[in-house]
C-alpha positions as CSV (number, residue, x, y, z in Angstrom):
1,M,14.4,-14.8,3.7
2,G,10.9,-16.7,2.6
3,P,8.5,-15.4,1.0
4,R,6.9,-13.4,3.6
5,G,10.1,-11.3,4.7
6,K,11.3,-10.2,8.2
7,A,9.2,-7.7,10.2
8,G,6.6,-8.0,8.1
9,R,8.4,-7.0,4.7
10,C,7.4,-9.2,1.2
11,G,10.4,-11.4,0.3
12,V,9.7,-10.8,-3.2
13,T,9.0,-7.2,-3.8
14,G,9.9,-5.8,0.1
15,K,6.8,-3.8,0.5
16,R,5.3,-3.8,3.7
17,R,2.9,-7.0,4.0
18,F,-0.9,-6.9,5.5
19,R,-2.3,-10.1,6.3
20,D,-6.2,-9.2,3.8
21,K,-7.4,-6.7,1.4
22,A,-9.4,-5.0,4.7
23,E,-5.6,-4.2,6.5
24,C,-4.7,-2.4,3.4
25,L,-8.3,-0.3,2.7
26,Q,-7.6,0.7,6.2
27,V,-4.2,2.3,5.2
28,L,-5.5,3.4,2.1
29,H,-8.3,5.2,4.0
30,A,-6.0,6.9,6.4
31,A,-2.7,7.5,3.0
32,A,-6.6,9.4,1.8
33,A,-7.3,11.3,4.8
34,A,-3.4,12.6,5.5
35,R,-3.7,14.2,1.7
36,H,-6.4,16.0,2.4
37,H,-5.8,16.9,5.6
38,S,-2.0,18.6,4.4
39,D,-4.2,20.1,1.4
40,T,-6.3,21.6,3.6
41,D,-3.5,22.6,5.8
42,D,-1.1,23.9,3.0
43,E,1.6,21.4,3.9
44,A,3.3,18.9,2.1
45,C,2.2,14.8,2.3
46,R,4.5,12.1,0.9
47,R,1.3,9.4,1.2
48,R,1.2,8.3,-2.1
49,E,-0.9,5.1,-1.8
50,V,-4.1,5.1,-4.2
51,R,-4.7,1.6,-4.6
52,S,-4.1,-2.5,-3.3
53,Y,-2.9,-5.7,-4.6
54,F,-2.7,-9.3,-3.8
55,C,1.1,-10.3,-4.2
56,R,1.4,-14.2,-5.1
57,G,5.0,-14.1,-4.1
58,C,4.1,-13.7,-0.3
59,H,0.2,-14.8,-0.4
60,G,0.0,-11.2,1.3
61,W,-1.2,-7.9,0.3
62,H,0.3,-4.3,-0.6
63,T,-0.5,-0.5,-1.5
64,T,0.8,1.0,-4.5
65,S,1.3,4.4,-6.0
66,Q,0.5,2.9,-9.1
67,R,-2.9,3.7,-10.8
68,E,-3.9,0.4,-12.8
69,S,-3.5,0.4,-15.8
70,A,-5.8,0.6,-19.1
71,P,-6.0,-3.0,-20.5
72,A,-3.6,-3.5,-23.4
């Protein structure tokens, strides 16, 4: 399996691969909206994505639930 993986997945991380940052930002916006709606409806939500990053392995973009760490 190459760096782009199968069916939109990264061959390095196994995460869903997005073609550009704009596409990632749309997904992050949808995740934030889902979290907001679940909070207002008092329901559980599994969406945890909070930021995007460029993957040097597949040259695509991924989302993550990890917040950026403070510089050391």
